[in-house]
PyMOL commands that place a pseudoatom at each C-alpha (Angstrom):
pseudoatom trace, name=CA, resn=MET, resi=1, chain=A, elem=C, hetatm=0, pos=[103.191, 109.982, 110.662]
pseudoatom trace, name=CA, resn=PHE, resi=2, chain=A, elem=C, hetatm=0, pos=[103.939, 113.254, 108.823]
pseudoatom trace, name=CA, resn=ALA, resi=3, chain=A, elem=C, hetatm=0, pos=[107.153, 113.329, 106.784]
pseudoatom trace, name=CA, resn=ALA, resi=4, chain=A, elem=C, hetatm=0, pos=[108.531, 116.844, 106.300]
pseudoatom trace, name=CA, resn=ALA, resi=5, chain=A, elem=C, hetatm=0, pos=[109.858, 115.921, 102.852]
pseudoatom trace, name=CA, resn=ASP, resi=6, chain=A, elem=C, hetatm=0, pos=[106.267, 115.399, 101.647]
pseudoatom trace, name=CA, resn=TYR, resi=7, chain=A, elem=C, hetatm=0, pos=[105.302, 119.067, 102.226]
pseudoatom trace, name=CA, resn=THR, resi=8, chain=A, elem=C, hetatm=0, pos=[106.526, 122.496, 101.200]
pseudoatom trace, name=CA, resn=ASP, resi=9, chain=A, elem=C, hetatm=0, pos=[109.453, 123.573, 103.353]
pseudoatom trace, name=CA, resn=ASP, resi=10, chain=A, elem=C, hetatm=0, pos=[109.121, 126.502, 105.796]
pseudoatom trace, name=CA, resn=LYS, resi=11, chain=A, elem=C, hetatm=0, pos=[105.391, 127.115, 105.457]
pseudoatom trace, name=CA, resn=ALA, resi=12, chain=A, elem=C, hetatm=0, pos=[102.713, 127.723, 108.096]
pseudoatom trace, name=CA, resn=HIS, resi=13, chain=A, elem=C, hetatm=0, pos=[101.273, 124.197, 108.293]
pseudoatom trace, name=CA, resn=LYS, resi=14, chain=A, elem=C, hetatm=0, pos=[99.051, 123.240, 111.258]
pseudoatom trace, name=CA, resn=VAL, resi=15, chain=A, elem=C, hetatm=0, pos=[98.581, 119.772, 112.799]
pseudoatom trace, name=CA, resn=TYR, resi=16, chain=A, elem=C, hetatm=0, pos=[95.507, 118.721, 114.805]
pseudoatom trace, name=CA, resn=LEU, resi=17, chain=A, elem=C, hetatm=0, pos=[95.670, 115.555, 116.958]
pseudoatom trace, name=CA, resn=LYS, resi=18, chain=A, elem=C, hetatm=0, pos=[93.094, 114.032, 119.330]
pseudoatom trace, name=CA, resn=ASN, resi=19, chain=A, elem=C, hetatm=0, pos=[93.314, 110.929, 121.498]
pseudoatom trace, name=CA, resn=LEU, resi=20, chain=A, elem=C, hetatm=0, pos=[89.917, 109.188, 121.253]
pseudoatom trace, name=CA, resn=SER, resi=21, chain=A, elem=C, hetatm=0, pos=[90.671, 106.739, 124.070]
pseudoatom trace, name=CA, resn=THR, resi=22, chain=A, elem=C, hetatm=0, pos=[88.461, 106.721, 127.157]
pseudoatom trace, name=CA, resn=THR, resi=23, chain=A, elem=C, hetatm=0, pos=[91.085, 104.978, 129.315]
pseudoatom trace, name=CA, resn=ALA, resi=24, chain=A, elem=C, hetatm=0, pos=[92.784, 107.694, 131.390]
pseudoatom trace, name=CA, resn=ALA, resi=25, chain=A, elem=C, hetatm=0, pos=[96.239, 106.062, 131.383]
pseudoatom trace, name=CA, resn=GLU, resi=26, chain=A, elem=C, hetatm=0, pos=[96.455, 105.710, 127.569]
pseudoatom trace, name=CA, resn=TYR, resi=27, chain=A, elem=C, hetatm=0, pos=[98.391, 108.374, 125.702]
pseudoatom trace, name=CA, resn=PHE, resi=28, chain=A, elem=C, hetatm=0, pos=[100.064, 109.211, 122.416]
pseudoatom trace, name=CA, resn=GLU, resi=29, chain=A, elem=C, hetatm=0, pos=[103.629, 110.502, 122.590]
pseudoatom trace, name=CA, resn=ILE, resi=30, chain=A, elem=C, hetatm=0, pos=[104.346, 113.271, 120.082]
pseudoatom trace, name=CA, resn=GLN, resi=31, chain=A, elem=C, hetatm=0, pos=[107.844, 113.753, 118.654]
pseudoatom trace, name=CA, resn=VAL, resi=32, chain=A, elem=C, hetatm=0, pos=[109.045, 116.428, 116.264]
pseudoatom trace, name=CA, resn=ALA, resi=33, chain=A, elem=C, hetatm=0, pos=[112.509, 116.016, 114.755]
pseudoatom trace, name=CA, resn=GLY, resi=34, chain=A, elem=C, hetatm=0, pos=[113.151, 113.141, 117.184]
pseudoatom trace, name=CA, resn=THR, resi=35, chain=A, elem=C, hetatm=0, pos=[112.436, 115.290, 120.263]
pseudoatom trace, name=CA, resn=VAL, resi=36, chain=A, elem=C, hetatm=0, pos=[109.499, 114.443, 122.506]
pseudoatom trace, name=CA, resn=VAL, resi=37, chain=A, elem=C, hetatm=0, pos=[107.274, 117.522, 122.686]
pseudoatom trace, name=CA, resn=GLY, resi=38, chain=A, elem=C, hetatm=0, pos=[104.524, 115.988, 124.794]
pseudoatom trace, name=CA, resn=ARG, resi=39, chain=A, elem=C, hetatm=0, pos=[101.813, 113.425, 125.371]
pseudoatom trace, name=CA, resn=ILE, resi=40, chain=A, elem=C, hetatm=0, pos=[98.090, 113.611, 124.779]
pseudoatom trace, name=CA, resn=TYR, resi=41, chain=A, elem=C, hetatm=0, pos=[96.072, 111.473, 127.180]
pseudoatom trace, name=CA, resn=ALA, resi=42, chain=A, elem=C, hetatm=0, pos=[92.509, 110.140, 126.795]
pseudoatom trace, name=CA, resn=GLY, resi=43, chain=A, elem=C, hetatm=0, pos=[90.244, 112.873, 125.450]
pseudoatom trace, name=CA, resn=ASP, resi=44, chain=A, elem=C, hetatm=0, pos=[93.114, 115.373, 125.056]
pseudoatom trace, name=CA, resn=TRP, resi=45, chain=A, elem=C, hetatm=0, pos=[93.883, 117.155, 121.809]
pseudoatom trace, name=CA, resn=ALA, resi=46, chain=A, elem=C, hetatm=0, pos=[96.708, 119.234, 120.390]
pseudoatom trace, name=CA, resn=PHE, resi=47, chain=A, elem=C, hetatm=0, pos=[96.970, 121.888, 117.683]
pseudoatom trace, name=CA, resn=LEU, resi=48, chain=A, elem=C, hetatm=0, pos=[100.558, 122.536, 116.585]
pseudoatom trace, name=CA, resn=PRO, resi=49, chain=A, elem=C, hetatm=0, pos=[102.230, 124.863, 114.097]
pseudoatom trace, name=CA, resn=TRP, resi=50, chain=A, elem=C, hetatm=0, pos=[104.670, 122.987, 111.842]
pseudoatom trace, name=CA, resn=SER, resi=51, chain=A, elem=C, hetatm=0, pos=[107.151, 124.394, 109.334]
pseudoatom trace, name=CA, resn=ALA, resi=52, chain=A, elem=C, hetatm=0, pos=[108.002, 121.014, 107.707]
pseudoatom trace, name=CA, resn=ASP, resi=53, chain=A, elem=C, hetatm=0, pos=[111.626, 122.186, 107.565]
pseudoatom trace, name=CA, resn=SER, resi=54, chain=A, elem=C, hetatm=0, pos=[113.657, 119.555, 105.759]
pseudoatom trace, name=CA, resn=THR, resi=55, chain=A, elem=C, hetatm=0, pos=[116.787, 121.561, 104.972]
pseudoatom trace, name=CA, resn=GLY, resi=56, chain=A, elem=C, hetatm=0, pos=[118.728, 121.644, 108.249]
pseudoatom trace, name=CA, resn=THR, resi=57, chain=A, elem=C, hetatm=0, pos=[117.116, 118.892, 110.282]
pseudoatom trace, name=CA, resn=ASN, resi=58, chain=A, elem=C, hetatm=0, pos=[114.605, 116.092, 109.974]
pseudoatom trace, name=CA, resn=CYS, resi=59, chain=A, elem=C, hetatm=0, pos=[111.372, 117.696, 111.218]
pseudoatom trace, name=CA, resn=ASP, resi=60, chain=A, elem=C, hetatm=0, pos=[109.106, 114.687, 110.779]
pseudoatom trace, name=CA, resn=ILE, resi=61, chain=A, elem=C, hetatm=0, pos=[106.244, 114.292, 113.243]
pseudoatom trace, name=CA, resn=ASP, resi=62, chain=A, elem=C, hetatm=0, pos=[106.106, 110.851, 114.842]
pseudoatom trace, name=CA, resn=ILE, resi=63, chain=A, elem=C, hetatm=0, pos=[103.265, 109.608, 117.053]
pseudoatom trace, name=CA, resn=THR, resi=64, chain=A, elem=C, hetatm=0, pos=[103.661, 106.591, 119.353]
pseudoatom trace, name=CA, resn=PRO, resi=65, chain=A, elem=C, hetatm=0, pos=[100.689, 105.030, 121.212]
pseudoatom trace, name=CA, resn=SER, resi=66, chain=A, elem=C, hetatm=0, pos=[101.103, 103.716, 124.760]
pseudoatom trace, name=CA, resn=ALA, resi=67, chain=A, elem=C, hetatm=0, pos=[98.895, 100.694, 124.032]
pseudoatom trace, name=CA, resn=SER, resi=68, chain=A, elem=C, hetatm=0, pos=[97.739, 98.722, 121.013]
pseudoatom trace, name=CA, resn=ASN, resi=69, chain=A, elem=C, hetatm=0, pos=[94.417, 99.365, 119.265]
pseudoatom trace, name=CA, resn=MET, resi=70, chain=A, elem=C, hetatm=0, pos=[94.248, 103.050, 120.223]
pseudoatom trace, name=CA, resn=THR, resi=71, chain=A, elem=C, hetatm=0, pos=[92.617, 105.550, 117.860]
pseudoatom trace, name=CA, resn=LEU, resi=72, chain=A, elem=C, hetatm=0, pos=[94.131, 108.915, 116.982]
pseudoatom trace, name=CA, resn=GLU, resi=73, chain=A, elem=C, hetatm=0, pos=[92.054, 111.505, 115.162]
pseudoatom trace, name=CA, resn=TYR, resi=74, chain=A, elem=C, hetatm=0, pos=[94.289, 113.757, 113.076]
pseudoatom trace, name=CA, resn=MET, resi=75, chain=A, elem=C, hetatm=0, pos=[94.254, 116.422, 110.401]
pseudoatom trace, name=CA, resn=LEU, resi=76, chain=A, elem=C, hetatm=0, pos=[96.982, 118.388, 108.641]
pseudoatom trace, name=CA, resn=PHE, resi=77, chain=A, elem=C, hetatm=0, pos=[96.214, 121.857, 107.327]
pseudoatom trace, name=CA, resn=THR, resi=78, chain=A, elem=C, hetatm=0, pos=[98.855, 122.606, 104.696]
pseudoatom trace, name=CA, resn=ASP, resi=79, chain=A, elem=C, hetatm=0, pos=[100.052, 125.974, 103.495]
pseudoatom trace, name=CA, resn=ASP, resi=80, chain=A, elem=C, hetatm=0, pos=[101.068, 124.738, 100.043]
for i in range(1, 80): cmd.bond("trace and resi %d" % i, "trace and resi %d" % (i + 1))
show_as sticks, trace
zoom trace
């Protein structure tokens, strides 16, 4: 979803995510640098700091839905 290489390295970026589903069991799994950092279930939201570090590790943010046709609201605030 967000590729670290597309943004300035080691800055104070912020990522906002919200699961717009109304089905309680549906979630989005959030991974940073290939590590699962959590899930946001129906109606949940997350606000994460992100350095976009691309020098030592791949710090891409990947989002995986638990079901098809789910909607994720998202916004990236960059510090470029």
